BALOBA-1460 file (C-alpha; in Angstrom, 3 decimals):
// residues 282
<rec num="1" residu="m" x="-55.138" y="10.239" z="26.120"/>
<rec num="2" residu="i" x="-53.660" y="6.810" z="25.626"/>
<rec num="3" residu="v" x="-53.143" y="7.520" z="21.915"/>
<rec num="4" residu="i" x="-51.510" y="10.864" z="22.659"/>
<rec num="5" residu="g" x="-49.230" y="9.304" z="25.263"/>
<rec num="6" residu="l" x="-48.269" y="6.500" z="22.866"/>
<rec num="7" residu="t" x="-47.572" y="9.021" z="20.106"/>
<rec num="8" residu="l" x="-45.362" y="11.097" z="22.405"/>
<rec num="9" residu="a" x="-43.495" y="7.966" z="23.502"/>
<rec num="10" residu="i" x="-42.878" y="6.936" z="19.882"/>
<rec num="11" residu="a" x="-41.752" y="10.456" z="18.992"/>
<rec num="12" residu="a" x="-39.382" y="10.537" z="21.961"/>
<rec num="13" residu="a" x="-37.980" y="7.127" z="21.018"/>
<rec num="14" residu="v" x="-37.465" y="8.225" z="17.404"/>
<rec num="15" residu="a" x="-35.812" y="11.461" z="18.511"/>
<rec num="16" residu="l" x="-33.542" y="9.541" z="20.884"/>
<rec num="17" residu="l" x="-32.638" y="7.088" z="18.105"/>
<rec num="18" residu="v" x="-31.858" y="9.934" z="15.700"/>
<rec num="19" residu="w" x="-29.723" y="11.662" z="18.325"/>
<rec num="20" residu="a" x="-27.832" y="8.449" z="19.124"/>
<rec num="21" residu="t" x="-27.268" y="7.762" z="15.428"/>
<rec num="22" residu="a" x="-26.019" y="11.302" z="14.803"/>
<rec num="23" residu="d" x="-23.726" y="11.143" z="17.836"/>
<rec num="24" residu="l" x="-22.309" y="7.781" z="16.782"/>
<rec num="25" residu="g" x="-21.888" y="9.000" z="13.203"/>
<rec num="26" residu="s" x="-20.017" y="12.113" z="14.320"/>
<rec num="27" residu="k" x="-17.694" y="10.035" z="16.503"/>
<rec num="28" residu="l" x="-17.041" y="7.572" z="13.700"/>
<rec num="29" residu="l" x="-16.394" y="10.426" z="11.277"/>
<rec num="30" residu="a" x="-13.982" y="12.076" z="13.734"/>
<rec num="31" residu="a" x="-12.156" y="8.779" z="14.236"/>
<rec num="32" residu="y" x="-11.954" y="8.237" z="10.467"/>
<rec num="33" residu="r" x="-10.599" y="11.749" z="9.985"/>
<rec num="34" residu="t" x="-7.942" y="11.225" z="12.656"/>
<rec num="35" residu="r" x="-6.848" y="7.910" z="11.175"/>
<rec num="36" residu="f" x="-6.950" y="9.231" z="7.612"/>
<rec num="37" residu="t" x="-4.860" y="12.327" z="8.330"/>
<rec num="38" residu="r" x="-2.347" y="10.320" z="10.387"/>
<rec num="39" residu="d" x="-1.919" y="7.593" z="7.766"/>
<rec num="40" residu="t" x="-1.840" y="10.129" z="4.944"/>
<rec num="41" residu="h" x="0.799" y="12.186" z="6.715"/>
<rec num="42" residu="h" x="3.034" y="9.139" z="7.184"/>
<rec num="43" residu="g" x="2.382" y="7.926" z="3.636"/>
<rec num="44" residu="l" x="3.202" y="11.282" z="2.053"/>
<rec num="45" residu="r" x="6.326" y="11.603" z="4.182"/>
<rec num="46" residu="d" x="7.561" y="8.173" z="3.122"/>
<rec num="47" residu="l" x="6.939" y="9.017" z="-0.539"/>
<rec num="48" residu="f" x="8.574" y="12.464" z="-0.274"/>
<rec num="49" residu="l" x="5.302" y="14.101" z="-1.362"/>
<rec num="50" residu="f" x="4.127" y="17.384" z="0.067"/>
<rec num="51" residu="a" x="0.383" y="17.935" z="0.395"/>
<rec num="52" residu="d" x="-2.099" y="18.924" z="3.078"/>
<rec num="53" residu="p" x="-3.659" y="15.790" z="4.662"/>
<rec num="54" residu="a" x="-6.720" y="17.801" z="5.731"/>
<rec num="55" residu="r" x="-7.399" y="18.826" z="2.134"/>
<rec num="56" residu="l" x="-6.937" y="15.256" z="0.934"/>
<rec num="57" residu="y" x="-9.395" y="14.133" z="3.625"/>
<rec num="58" residu="a" x="-11.993" y="16.614" z="2.362"/>
<rec num="59" residu="i" x="-11.496" y="15.408" z="-1.217"/>
<rec num="60" residu="n" x="-11.714" y="11.761" z="-0.163"/>
<rec num="61" residu="l" x="-14.879" y="12.383" z="1.878"/>
<rec num="62" residu="a" x="-16.551" y="14.259" z="-0.990"/>
<rec num="63" residu="i" x="-15.727" y="11.502" z="-3.475"/>
<rec num="64" residu="l" x="-16.904" y="8.859" z="-0.996"/>
<rec num="65" residu="v" x="-20.285" y="10.525" z="-0.454"/>
<rec num="66" residu="l" x="-20.865" y="11.301" z="-4.132"/>
<rec num="67" residu="a" x="-19.908" y="7.799" z="-5.277"/>
<rec num="68" residu="a" x="-22.104" y="6.139" z="-2.645"/>
<rec num="69" residu="m" x="-25.060" y="8.354" z="-3.593"/>
<rec num="70" residu="a" x="-24.509" y="7.653" z="-7.292"/>
<rec num="71" residu="a" x="-24.392" y="3.898" z="-6.638"/>
<rec num="72" residu="w" x="-27.600" y="4.106" z="-4.617"/>
<rec num="73" residu="l" x="-29.407" y="6.187" z="-7.259"/>
<rec num="74" residu="v" x="-28.360" y="3.897" z="-10.103"/>
<rec num="75" residu="t" x="-28.887" y="0.514" z="-8.441"/>
<rec num="76" residu="h" x="-31.346" y="1.404" z="-5.634"/>
<rec num="77" residu="s" x="-29.296" y="-0.919" z="-3.431"/>
<rec num="78" residu="l" x="-28.223" y="0.314" z="-0.017"/>
<rec num="79" residu="v" x="-25.815" y="-2.631" z="0.361"/>
<rec num="80" residu="l" x="-23.987" y="-1.733" z="-2.846"/>
<rec num="81" residu="a" x="-23.796" y="1.916" z="-1.811"/>
<rec num="82" residu="l" x="-22.289" y="0.933" z="1.542"/>
<rec num="83" residu="a" x="-19.840" y="-1.380" z="-0.223"/>
<rec num="84" residu="v" x="-18.717" y="1.480" z="-2.487"/>
<rec num="85" residu="a" x="-18.290" y="3.753" z="0.540"/>
<rec num="86" residu="v" x="-16.204" y="1.157" z="2.409"/>
<rec num="87" residu="l" x="-14.050" y="0.523" z="-0.674"/>
<rec num="88" residu="l" x="-13.350" y="4.224" z="-1.145"/>
<rec num="89" residu="a" x="-12.587" y="4.575" z="2.557"/>
<rec num="90" residu="l" x="-9.924" y="1.865" z="2.235"/>
<rec num="91" residu="a" x="-8.634" y="3.109" z="-1.135"/>
<rec num="92" residu="p" x="-6.090" y="5.677" z="0.211"/>
<rec num="93" residu="r" x="-4.274" y="3.074" z="2.292"/>
<rec num="94" residu="l" x="-4.166" y="0.685" z="-0.674"/>
<rec num="95" residu="v" x="-2.883" y="3.430" z="-2.975"/>
<rec num="96" residu="f" x="-0.151" y="4.459" z="-0.546"/>
<rec num="97" residu="g" x="0.855" y="0.824" z="-0.113"/>
<rec num="98" residu="l" x="1.093" y="0.360" z="-3.887"/>
<rec num="99" residu="l" x="3.136" y="3.550" z="-4.348"/>
<rec num="100" residu="r" x="5.454" y="2.567" z="-1.500"/>
<rec num="101" residu="r" x="6.074" y="-0.872" z="-3.013"/>
<rec num="102" residu="r" x="6.862" y="0.675" z="-6.385"/>
<rec num="103" residu="r" x="9.205" y="3.176" z="-4.760"/>
<rec num="104" residu="i" x="11.068" y="0.406" z="-2.936"/>
<rec num="105" residu="e" x="11.353" y="-1.626" z="-6.137"/>
<rec num="106" residu="r" x="12.794" y="1.408" z="-7.907"/>
<rec num="107" residu="i" x="15.316" y="1.938" z="-5.091"/>
<rec num="108" residu="e" x="16.397" y="-1.702" z="-5.261"/>
<rec num="109" residu="a" x="16.925" y="-1.376" z="-9.015"/>
<rec num="110" residu="q" x="19.069" y="1.758" z="-8.531"/>
<rec num="111" residu="l" x="21.248" y="0.402" z="-5.718"/>
<rec num="112" residu="p" x="23.865" y="-1.542" z="-7.777"/>
<rec num="113" residu="d" x="24.649" y="1.412" z="-10.037"/>
<rec num="114" residu="a" x="24.735" y="3.777" z="-7.065"/>
<rec num="115" residu="l" x="27.191" y="1.541" z="-5.197"/>
<rec num="116" residu="l" x="29.448" y="1.337" z="-8.255"/>
<rec num="117" residu="m" x="29.412" y="5.121" z="-8.515"/>
<rec num="118" residu="i" x="30.281" y="5.468" z="-4.815"/>
<rec num="119" residu="a" x="33.060" y="2.907" z="-5.276"/>
<rec num="120" residu="g" x="34.412" y="4.917" z="-8.195"/>
<rec num="121" residu="g" x="34.429" y="8.056" z="-6.074"/>
<rec num="122" residu="a" x="36.234" y="6.175" z="-3.292"/>
<rec num="123" residu="k" x="38.876" y="5.008" z="-5.765"/>
<rec num="124" residu="a" x="39.331" y="8.640" z="-6.821"/>
<rec num="125" residu="g" x="40.200" y="9.530" z="-3.231"/>
<rec num="126" residu="l" x="36.859" y="10.831" z="-1.986"/>
<rec num="127" residu="s" x="35.519" y="9.995" z="1.446"/>
<rec num="128" residu="l" x="32.269" y="8.078" z="1.844"/>
<rec num="129" residu="v" x="30.299" y="11.230" z="2.654"/>
<rec num="130" residu="s" x="31.751" y="13.102" z="-0.326"/>
<rec num="131" residu="a" x="31.103" y="10.170" z="-2.654"/>
<rec num="132" residu="v" x="27.487" y="9.924" z="-1.477"/>
<rec num="133" residu="r" x="27.073" y="13.671" z="-2.017"/>
<rec num="134" residu="q" x="28.410" y="13.379" z="-5.549"/>
<rec num="135" residu="v" x="26.240" y="10.372" z="-6.354"/>
<rec num="136" residu="s" x="23.066" y="11.970" z="-4.961"/>
<rec num="137" residu="a" x="23.536" y="14.886" z="-7.376"/>
<rec num="138" residu="e" x="23.717" y="12.528" z="-10.369"/>
<rec num="139" residu="l" x="21.141" y="9.895" z="-9.466"/>
<rec num="140" residu="a" x="17.439" y="10.099" z="-10.234"/>
<rec num="141" residu="p" x="14.732" y="9.858" z="-7.575"/>
<rec num="142" residu="p" x="13.834" y="8.058" z="-5.385"/>
<rec num="143" residu="l" x="17.309" y="6.915" z="-4.275"/>
<rec num="144" residu="s" x="18.732" y="10.420" z="-4.665"/>
<rec num="145" residu="q" x="16.082" y="11.694" z="-2.239"/>
<rec num="146" residu="e" x="17.142" y="9.164" z="0.379"/>
<rec num="147" residu="f" x="20.814" y="10.092" z="-0.032"/>
<rec num="148" residu="r" x="20.018" y="13.815" z="0.225"/>
<rec num="149" residu="l" x="18.088" y="13.187" z="3.419"/>
<rec num="150" residu="l" x="21.092" y="11.275" z="4.748"/>
<rec num="151" residu="q" x="23.271" y="14.324" z="4.021"/>
<rec num="152" residu="h" x="20.811" y="16.685" z="5.713"/>
<rec num="153" residu="e" x="20.866" y="14.526" z="8.834"/>
<rec num="154" residu="q" x="24.656" y="14.687" z="8.920"/>
<rec num="155" residu="r" x="24.607" y="18.470" z="8.547"/>
<rec num="156" residu="l" x="22.364" y="18.574" z="11.608"/>
<rec num="157" residu="g" x="24.938" y="16.641" z="13.621"/>
<rec num="158" residu="v" x="23.744" y="13.062" z="13.223"/>
<rec num="159" residu="s" x="26.578" y="10.553" z="13.004"/>
<rec num="160" residu="l" x="27.186" y="8.516" z="9.867"/>
<rec num="161" residu="d" x="26.185" y="5.247" z="11.548"/>
<rec num="162" residu="d" x="22.902" y="6.700" z="12.773"/>
<rec num="163" residu="s" x="22.171" y="8.217" z="9.364"/>
<rec num="164" residu="l" x="22.733" y="4.854" z="7.687"/>
<rec num="165" residu="e" x="20.530" y="3.147" z="10.273"/>
<rec num="166" residu="n" x="17.782" y="5.681" z="9.580"/>
<rec num="167" residu="l" x="18.106" y="4.933" z="5.873"/>
<rec num="168" residu="a" x="17.738" y="1.209" z="6.541"/>
<rec num="169" residu="h" x="14.691" y="1.959" z="8.731"/>
<rec num="170" residu="r" x="13.014" y="4.102" z="6.054"/>
<rec num="171" residu="v" x="13.606" y="1.469" z="3.350"/>
<rec num="172" residu="p" x="13.272" y="-1.856" z="5.215"/>
<rec num="173" residu="v" x="14.470" y="-4.259" z="2.506"/>
<rec num="174" residu="p" x="17.388" y="-6.727" z="2.643"/>
<rec num="175" residu="s" x="19.301" y="-5.011" z="-0.182"/>
<rec num="176" residu="v" x="19.419" y="-1.661" z="1.634"/>
<rec num="177" residu="k" x="20.378" y="-3.370" z="4.887"/>
<rec num="178" residu="l" x="23.213" y="-5.134" z="3.054"/>
<rec num="179" residu="m" x="24.413" y="-1.817" z="1.604"/>
<rec num="180" residu="v" x="24.275" y="-0.134" z="5.003"/>
<rec num="181" residu="s" x="26.153" y="-3.008" z="6.640"/>
<rec num="182" residu="a" x="28.857" y="-2.904" z="3.959"/>
<rec num="183" residu="m" x="29.309" y="0.852" z="4.348"/>
<rec num="184" residu="r" x="29.442" y="0.674" z="8.138"/>
<rec num="185" residu="i" x="31.920" y="-2.207" z="8.194"/>
<rec num="186" residu="a" x="34.190" y="-0.556" z="5.607"/>
<rec num="187" residu="s" x="34.129" y="2.791" z="7.419"/>
<rec num="188" residu="e" x="34.712" y="1.263" z="10.878"/>
<rec num="189" residu="t" x="37.440" y="-1.250" z="10.001"/>
<rec num="190" residu="g" x="39.237" y="0.976" z="7.539"/>
<rec num="191" residu="g" x="39.177" y="-1.721" z="4.874"/>
<rec num="192" residu="g" x="38.941" y="-1.244" z="1.136"/>
<rec num="193" residu="l" x="35.686" y="0.682" z="0.752"/>
<rec num="194" residu="a" x="35.725" y="0.531" z="-3.046"/>
<rec num="195" residu="e" x="36.262" y="-3.241" z="-3.192"/>
<rec num="196" residu="t" x="33.576" y="-3.844" z="-0.558"/>
<rec num="197" residu="l" x="31.045" y="-1.721" z="-2.402"/>
<rec num="198" residu="e" x="31.854" y="-3.346" z="-5.728"/>
<rec num="199" residu="r" x="31.312" y="-6.826" z="-4.281"/>
<rec num="200" residu="t" x="28.068" y="-5.644" z="-2.686"/>
<rec num="201" residu="a" x="26.924" y="-4.165" z="-6.005"/>
<rec num="202" residu="a" x="27.671" y="-7.433" z="-7.803"/>
<rec num="203" residu="t" x="25.711" y="-9.371" z="-5.166"/>
<rec num="204" residu="l" x="22.728" y="-7.043" z="-5.370"/>
<rec num="205" residu="r" x="22.765" y="-7.080" z="-9.173"/>
<rec num="206" residu="a" x="22.739" y="-10.879" z="-9.262"/>
<rec num="207" residu="q" x="19.973" y="-10.976" z="-6.654"/>
<rec num="208" residu="h" x="17.880" y="-8.443" z="-8.582"/>
<rec num="209" residu="a" x="18.334" y="-10.405" z="-11.816"/>
<rec num="210" residu="m" x="17.236" y="-13.577" z="-10.064"/>
<rec num="211" residu="e" x="14.154" y="-11.825" z="-8.668"/>
<rec num="212" residu="l" x="13.195" y="-10.563" z="-12.131"/>
<rec num="213" residu="k" x="13.637" y="-14.065" z="-13.568"/>
<rec num="214" residu="i" x="11.477" y="-15.611" z="-10.840"/>
<rec num="215" residu="r" x="8.880" y="-12.866" z="-11.330"/>
<rec num="216" residu="a" x="8.727" y="-13.637" z="-15.041"/>
<rec num="217" residu="l" x="8.433" y="-17.384" z="-14.426"/>
<rec num="218" residu="t" x="5.644" y="-16.968" z="-11.854"/>
<rec num="219" residu="a" x="3.697" y="-14.372" z="-13.851"/>
<rec num="220" residu="q" x="1.637" y="-17.120" z="-15.494"/>
<rec num="221" residu="g" x="0.666" y="-18.533" z="-12.106"/>
<rec num="222" residu="k" x="-0.376" y="-15.102" z="-10.837"/>
<rec num="223" residu="l" x="-2.454" y="-14.528" z="-13.957"/>
<rec num="224" residu="q" x="-3.995" y="-17.960" z="-13.494"/>
<rec num="225" residu="a" x="-5.072" y="-16.942" z="-9.993"/>
<rec num="226" residu="w" x="-6.987" y="-13.984" z="-11.386"/>
<rec num="227" residu="v" x="-8.506" y="-16.088" z="-14.185"/>
<rec num="228" residu="v" x="-9.619" y="-18.779" z="-11.742"/>
<rec num="229" residu="g" x="-11.030" y="-16.123" z="-9.432"/>
<rec num="230" residu="l" x="-12.921" y="-14.162" z="-12.092"/>
<rec num="231" residu="l" x="-14.199" y="-17.118" z="-14.153"/>
<rec num="232" residu="p" x="-17.008" y="-18.093" z="-11.704"/>
<rec num="233" residu="l" x="-18.146" y="-14.466" z="-11.574"/>
<rec num="234" residu="f" x="-18.255" y="-14.356" z="-15.369"/>
<rec num="235" residu="l" x="-20.201" y="-17.620" z="-15.503"/>
<rec num="236" residu="l" x="-22.575" y="-16.280" z="-12.861"/>
<rec num="237" residu="w" x="-23.264" y="-13.216" z="-15.012"/>
<rec num="238" residu="v" x="-23.743" y="-15.334" z="-18.171"/>
<rec num="239" residu="l" x="-26.152" y="-17.726" z="-16.477"/>
<rec num="240" residu="t" x="-28.081" y="-14.798" z="-15.013"/>
<rec num="241" residu="q" x="-28.532" y="-13.385" z="-18.514"/>
<rec num="242" residu="m" x="-29.523" y="-16.757" z="-19.956"/>
<rec num="243" residu="e" x="-31.775" y="-18.055" z="-17.158"/>
<rec num="244" residu="p" x="-32.845" y="-15.085" z="-15.007"/>
<rec num="245" residu="e" x="-35.734" y="-16.942" z="-13.349"/>
<rec num="246" residu="a" x="-33.625" y="-19.897" z="-12.223"/>
<rec num="247" residu="m" x="-30.715" y="-17.722" z="-11.105"/>
<rec num="248" residu="s" x="-33.021" y="-15.368" z="-9.221"/>
<rec num="249" residu="l" x="-33.118" y="-17.938" z="-6.411"/>
<rec num="250" residu="l" x="-29.516" y="-16.997" z="-5.613"/>
<rec num="251" residu="w" x="-30.490" y="-13.400" z="-4.940"/>
<rec num="252" residu="t" x="-33.881" y="-13.801" z="-3.252"/>
<rec num="253" residu="t" x="-33.588" y="-16.812" z="-0.956"/>
<rec num="254" residu="r" x="-31.550" y="-17.538" z="2.144"/>
<rec num="255" residu="m" x="-30.184" y="-20.699" z="0.579"/>
<rec num="256" residu="g" x="-28.985" y="-18.678" z="-2.398"/>
<rec num="257" residu="w" x="-27.327" y="-16.120" z="-0.130"/>
<rec num="258" residu="g" x="-25.569" y="-18.940" z="1.696"/>
<rec num="259" residu="v" x="-24.333" y="-20.393" z="-1.598"/>
<rec num="260" residu="l" x="-23.027" y="-16.980" z="-2.697"/>
<rec num="261" residu="a" x="-21.257" y="-16.514" z="0.646"/>
<rec num="262" residu="a" x="-19.654" y="-19.967" z="0.365"/>
<rec num="263" residu="v" x="-18.565" y="-19.236" z="-3.210"/>
<rec num="264" residu="a" x="-17.050" y="-15.902" z="-2.175"/>
<rec num="265" residu="i" x="-15.126" y="-17.506" z="0.705"/>
<rec num="266" residu="m" x="-13.786" y="-20.316" z="-1.476"/>
<rec num="267" residu="e" x="-12.864" y="-17.816" z="-4.198"/>
<rec num="268" residu="c" x="-10.821" y="-15.766" z="-1.761"/>
<rec num="269" residu="f" x="-9.088" y="-18.824" z="-0.319"/>
<rec num="270" residu="g" x="-8.311" y="-20.148" z="-3.799"/>
<rec num="271" residu="v" x="-6.773" y="-16.892" z="-5.029"/>
<rec num="272" residu="m" x="-4.789" y="-16.471" z="-1.814"/>
<rec num="273" residu="l" x="-3.508" y="-20.063" z="-2.011"/>
<rec num="274" residu="i" x="-2.365" y="-19.720" z="-5.626"/>
<rec num="275" residu="r" x="-0.621" y="-16.408" z="-4.925"/>
<rec num="276" residu="r" x="1.024" y="-17.939" z="-1.848"/>
<rec num="277" residu="i" x="2.351" y="-20.813" z="-3.949"/>
<rec num="278" residu="v" x="3.882" y="-18.554" z="-6.612"/>
<rec num="279" residu="a" x="5.323" y="-16.089" z="-4.067"/>
<rec num="280" residu="i" x="8.990" y="-17.132" z="-3.966"/>
<rec num="281" residu="d" x="11.509" y="-15.211" z="-1.871"/>
<rec num="282" residu="v" x="15.073" y="-14.969" z="-3.088"/>
């Protein structure tokens, strides 16, 4: 009777543990789906891309599960499989961040030419709204998309100042804020719009050229950060191939795990410090 009672107690405890794990997993999955669809919706909207966030969530979840299972089957390591799953869970946010940065860089490169075109339209007698409409039809994305959205807002009754403020909010960079300020000041004071835009275009062009020059000069330092960060990992792999018995202490003992953790922390701090040094704002 004692054995039967103990068996029933263990079975009940296991069933309760499985139920709690399943309930926690379902809640975590629901929270991940909510966050994924919300972030994906905002990311696609900022990039002017049109796709179903729910479908992208299903694709991301399928890839996450398949990649984690493949990593576990190949390496027989649960830690590596979990690491792959976490990396793929964070991948969409990183991808959207990268695409957004590239879009903003492209907009900043297009701004000087766009301002010169608007200034030319103003010299020809066009109003600011008409000049922006003409320029948006000739420009390439992504700046043309932002100008078209500005026109749509005005057709819906939004004032010019509010439309320009929305543009500065969607593209929060100093160059766009400078353009918006120049347009608002010229339209409010009745000054020379063409001359103001031409001076703004010259300023932005010089600033962009300076940023490209600084980026070229600091490229070696950024590459050095990656070399310094990856060199210990390469040496670790080489030494593991040459002396597997001696290096096995790093993977099988607590002291070795502590050394690996310390190396990883110092690697991260070193790369971050080098990239912080070479990050120069104009």
